[in-house]
C-alpha positions in Angstrom: 87.8 93.3 106.2 87.9 92.2 109.8 91.1 91.0 111.6 91.5 89.3 114.9 94.9 89.9 116.7 95.6 87.3 119.4 98.6 88.8 121.3 99.3 89.0 125.0 102.0 91.8 124.7 99.9 95.0 125.0 102.5 97.1 123.1 102.6 94.8 120.1 98.8 94.5 120.1 98.3 98.3 120.2 100.9 98.8 117.5 99.2 96.3 115.2 95.7 97.6 115.9 96.6 101.2 115.2 98.5 100.3 112.0 95.9 98.0 110.6 93.0 100.4 111.4 94.9 103.1 109.5 94.8 100.7 106.5 91.0 100.5 106.8 90.8 97.1 108.6 88.5 96.5 111.5 90.6 95.0 114.3 89.7 93.2 117.5 92.2 92.2 120.2 92.3 89.0 122.3 94.9 89.1 125.1 94.9 85.4 126.1 94.5 82.0 124.5 91.0 81.2 125.9 89.5 84.5 124.6 91.4 84.1 121.4 90.0 80.6 120.8 86.4 81.8 121.5 86.8 84.7 119.0 88.5 82.6 116.4 85.7 80.0 116.5 83.1 82.7 116.1 83.7 82.7 112.3 83.5 86.5 112.3 87.0 87.3 111.0 88.6 87.4 107.6 92.1 86.8 109.0 93.8 86.0 112.3 97.2 87.2 113.5 98.1 84.7 116.2 100.9 84.7 118.7 102.5 81.3 119.4 103.0 81.7 123.1 99.9 82.7 125.0 98.6 82.4 128.5 95.9 79.7 128.9 96.0 78.1 125.4 98.9 78.2 123.0 98.5 79.7 119.5 99.3 76.3 118.0 96.4 74.7 119.9 94.0 77.5 118.8 95.0 76.9 115.2 94.5 73.2 115.5 91.1 73.6 117.0 90.1 76.1 114.4 91.1 73.6 111.6 89.2 70.7 113.3 86.1 72.9 112.9 86.7 73.1 109.1 87.5 76.8 109.3 89.5 78.1 106.4 90.2 81.5 107.9 93.8 82.5 107.1 96.1 82.3 110.1 99.5 84.1 110.4 101.7 83.1 113.3 103.6 85.8 115.1 106.5 84.3 117.1 110.2 84.5 118.1 110.5 80.8 117.2 112.4 80.4 114.0 114.0 77.0 113.6 113.0 74.9 110.6 111.4 72.3 112.8 109.4 75.0 114.6 108.2 76.6 111.4 107.2 73.3 110.0 105.4 72.4 113.3 103.4 75.7 113.1 102.4 75.1 109.5 101.4 71.6 110.2 99.1 72.9 112.8 97.2 74.7 110.1 98.8 78.1 109.8 99.0 79.8 106.4 102.1 81.9 107.1 104.7 82.7 109.7 106.3 86.0 110.7 109.3 86.1 113.1 109.4 88.7 115.9 110.6 91.4 115.8 108.9 92.3 112.6 108.4 95.3 110.3 104.8 96.5 110.0 105.1 96.6 106.2 106.0 93.0 106.1 103.0 92.0 108.2 100.7 94.2 106.0 101.9 92.6 102.8 101.5 89.1 104.1 98.0 90.0 105.2 97.3 91.3 101.7 98.6 88.1 100.1 96.4 85.9 102.3 93.3 88.0 101.7 94.0 88.1 97.9 94.2 84.3 98.0 90.8 84.0 99.8 89.3 86.5 97.4 90.6 84.6 94.4 90.9 86.8 91.4 88.2 89.3 92.5 90.5 92.3 92.8 88.6 94.2 90.1 85.0 95.0 91.0 82.3 96.8 89.0 78.7 98.1 89.5 77.2 100.2 86.7 79.5 103.1 86.0 81.6 102.4 89.1 84.8 100.4 88.8 87.2 99.4 91.6 90.7 98.1 91.5 91.3 96.7 95.0 94.9 95.9 94.6 95.8 99.3 93.2 93.4 101.0 95.7 91.7 103.0 93.0 88.0 103.8 92.2 86.6 105.1 88.9 83.2 106.6 88.1 82.6 106.9 84.3 86.3 106.4 83.8 87.3 109.3 86.1 89.4 108.4 89.1 87.7 109.3 92.4 89.6 110.1 95.6 88.1 108.2 98.6 89.1 108.1 102.2 90.2 104.8 103.7 86.8 104.1 105.3 84.9 105.2 102.2 86.9 102.8 100.1 86.4 100.0 102.6 82.7 100.6 102.7 82.4 100.7 98.9 84.5 97.5 98.6 82.3 95.7 101.2 79.1 96.6 99.3 80.5 95.7 96.0 81.9 92.3 97.2 78.4 91.6 98.5 76.6 92.7 95.3 73.1 91.4 95.2 72.9 91.0 99.0 71.4 93.2 101.6 74.2 94.4 103.8 72.8 94.9 107.3 74.0 97.9 109.3 75.4 95.9 112.2 77.4 93.7 109.8 78.8 96.7 108.1 79.8 98.2 111.4 81.5 95.0 112.5 83.3 94.5 109.2 84.6 98.0 108.7 84.8 99.4 112.2 84.8 97.0 115.3 82.8 95.7 118.2 83.4 98.7 120.3 81.8 101.1 117.8 78.5 102.7 118.7 75.9 100.6 116.8 73.2 103.3 117.2 75.2 106.0 115.4 74.2 107.3 112.0 77.8 107.3 110.8 77.0 104.7 108.1 74.4 107.1 106.6 77.1 109.9 106.6 79.5 107.7 104.7 76.9 106.4 102.2 75.9 110.0 101.4 79.6 111.0 101.0 80.1 108.0 98.6 77.0 108.9 96.6 78.2 112.5 96.3 81.8 111.7 95.4 80.7 109.1 92.8 78.1 111.4 91.4 75.3 108.9 92.1 71.6 109.7 92.3 70.2 108.9 95.8 69.1 105.4 94.8 71.2 105.0 91.6 73.6 102.2 92.5 73.8 102.1 96.3 70.2 101.3 97.3 68.7 101.9 100.7 66.8 99.0 102.3 64.7 100.8 104.8 65.2 99.8 108.4 67.8 97.2 107.4 70.8 98.6 105.5 72.2 99.0 102.0 72.8 97.0 98.9 74.1 97.1 95.3 71.6 95.3 93.0 73.0 92.2 91.3 71.6 93.4 87.9 73.6 96.6 87.9 
């Protein structure tokens, strides 16, 4: 899952980026309203953490413009404003949730999970052949045996399983699980795919299939 953080306070931005990346999210930072608006309108993010007060364009205006483009990307406001009128004003602009500064990271994390679960509907349990995944419980099973995966391995497997039947291009995998700054020419995806196949006791092309020169996929029929 890929998250955009629009925040002009460097300390808060770094704190959120580090914490969210440790939870296997890919995170991009926008430090002002104009850049934040351009990124938000790109349609490349699964969720946006949006500061209310920003240089250039306010978070409220970014949210409004996003909704006028029929974007349904979840938006969570981060702000020191906390009166009832201000909360209502932000929600009326199109925000999905609202967190008052200063905040605890665990609260932010749980609110993100709630919004992403809502978007994903009831698809918290995924399966492909002998592989079963419980996203909410963060558990993976192969033939009924629980398999321990790293955060990135789990995120990669979840991405492939959520896109079952589709070819997942290497650049899109990088953008969704790592970020824009990651080296697109690296063979790191192959390393992680091989690790997944080994841990899940899969034959080379058993469930996670290689699409030569393009990427990987899990067949819809599996």
